C-alpha positions in Angstrom: -66.4 96.7 10.9 -69.5 98.7 9.8 -67.2 100.6 7.3 -66.0 97.3 5.8 -69.5 95.9 5.5 -70.8 99.1 4.0 -67.9 99.2 1.5 -68.6 95.5 0.6 -72.3 96.3 -0.1 -71.4 99.3 -2.2 -68.8 97.3 -4.2 -71.3 94.5 -4.8 -74.0 96.8 -6.0 -71.6 98.8 -8.3 -70.3 95.6 -9.9 -73.6 94.0 -10.6 -73.5 94.8 -14.3 -74.6 97.8 -16.4 -77.1 100.1 -14.9 -80.8 99.5 -15.7 -82.1 101.3 -18.8 -85.1 103.5 -18.2 -88.5 101.7 -18.6 -91.8 103.1 -19.6 -93.6 104.0 -22.8 -91.9 105.9 -25.6 -93.5 107.3 -28.7 -91.2 110.0 -30.3 -90.0 111.0 -33.7 -86.3 111.9 -34.2 -84.4 113.3 -37.1 -80.8 112.4 -37.6 -78.2 113.8 -40.1 -76.2 111.2 -42.1 -73.1 110.3 -40.1 -74.6 111.6 -36.9 -76.0 110.1 -33.7 -78.9 110.9 -31.5 -79.5 109.9 -27.8 -82.9 108.7 -27.1 -82.8 109.6 -23.4 -86.2 108.0 -22.3 -84.8 104.7 -23.6 -81.2 105.1 -22.5 -79.9 104.3 -26.0 -78.1 106.0 -28.9 -79.0 105.6 -32.5 -76.6 106.4 -35.4 -77.4 107.0 -39.1 -74.6 105.3 -41.0 -75.5 105.3 -44.6 -78.1 105.9 -47.3 -78.2 102.4 -48.9 -80.5 103.4 -51.7 -82.2 106.5 -53.0 -84.0 105.6 -56.3 -87.0 107.8 -55.5 -88.5 109.6 -58.5 -87.2 113.2 -58.5 -89.9 115.8 -57.7 -89.1 117.6 -61.0 -89.3 114.5 -63.2 -91.9 112.2 -64.6 -91.3 108.5 -63.7 -93.2 105.3 -64.2 -92.0 104.1 -60.8 -92.0 106.0 -57.5 -88.7 104.4 -56.4 -87.6 103.8 -52.9 -85.0 104.8 -50.3 -83.1 102.8 -47.6 -80.9 103.7 -44.6 -78.4 101.7 -42.5 -78.5 102.5 -38.8 -77.0 101.2 -35.6 -78.5 101.3 -32.1 -76.2 101.1 -29.1 -78.0 99.4 -26.1 -76.1 98.5 -23.0 -72.7 99.0 -24.8 -73.8 96.6 -27.5 -74.1 97.9 -31.1 -76.8 96.4 -33.2 -76.9 97.4 -36.9 -80.1 97.3 -39.0 -81.7 98.8 -42.1 -85.0 100.6 -42.7 -86.6 101.3 -46.1 -89.3 103.5 -47.5 -90.8 100.7 -49.6 -93.9 99.2 -47.9 -92.8 95.8 -49.3 -89.4 96.1 -47.5 -88.5 96.6 -43.9 -90.2 99.9 -42.9 -89.9 99.0 -39.2 -87.4 97.0 -37.1 -87.4 95.9 -33.5 -84.2 96.0 -31.5 -84.5 94.9 -27.9 -87.8 96.3 -26.6 -87.7 99.3 -29.0 -89.3 99.5 -32.4 -87.8 101.9 -35.0 -90.2 103.0 -37.9 -89.3 104.7 -41.1 -91.0 108.2 -41.4 -89.1 110.0 -44.2 -85.8 110.7 -45.8 -85.0 114.4 -46.7 -84.3 116.1 -49.0 -86.6 114.6 -51.6 -84.5 114.2 -54.9 -84.6 116.8 -57.6 -83.0 116.4 -61.0 -82.1 120.1 -61.0 -80.4 119.9 -57.6 -78.4 116.7 -56.9 -78.5 115.6 -53.2 -75.1 115.8 -51.4 -74.5 113.2 -48.7 -74.3 115.9 -46.0 -77.8 117.0 -46.9 -79.6 113.8 -45.9 -81.8 113.8 -42.8 -83.7 110.6 -41.7 -86.8 110.9 -39.6 -87.8 107.8 -37.6 -90.3 107.0 -34.9 -89.1 105.2 -31.8 -91.8 103.3 -29.9 -91.8 101.0 -26.9 
């Protein structure tokens, strides 16, 4: 009888939904290559850098009347649920986005454009700050 009760308790606790995500403060910077994912272990989530949506930044070896801006499409996977969002370098756009109890903040997109050396998609690296 004890075995049956013990098994029932084990079964009930294992079927109670997804495991709890780790709690506690987070303040970390991560860099992700275009098309790649990164696991944010302290938060129990994965973030993916899906696309550069815009890169109109003035090349470092050019003279421009406008500084330009950059944007990135990302997706965060929390508890098996994927939530897409965008971040931008422009202070008048979305430089930070909250998803669940996490806040994702734009830090920088590398490499910085150069007229003399066009950026290939595989060269892009996005650095963001993750805060809870």
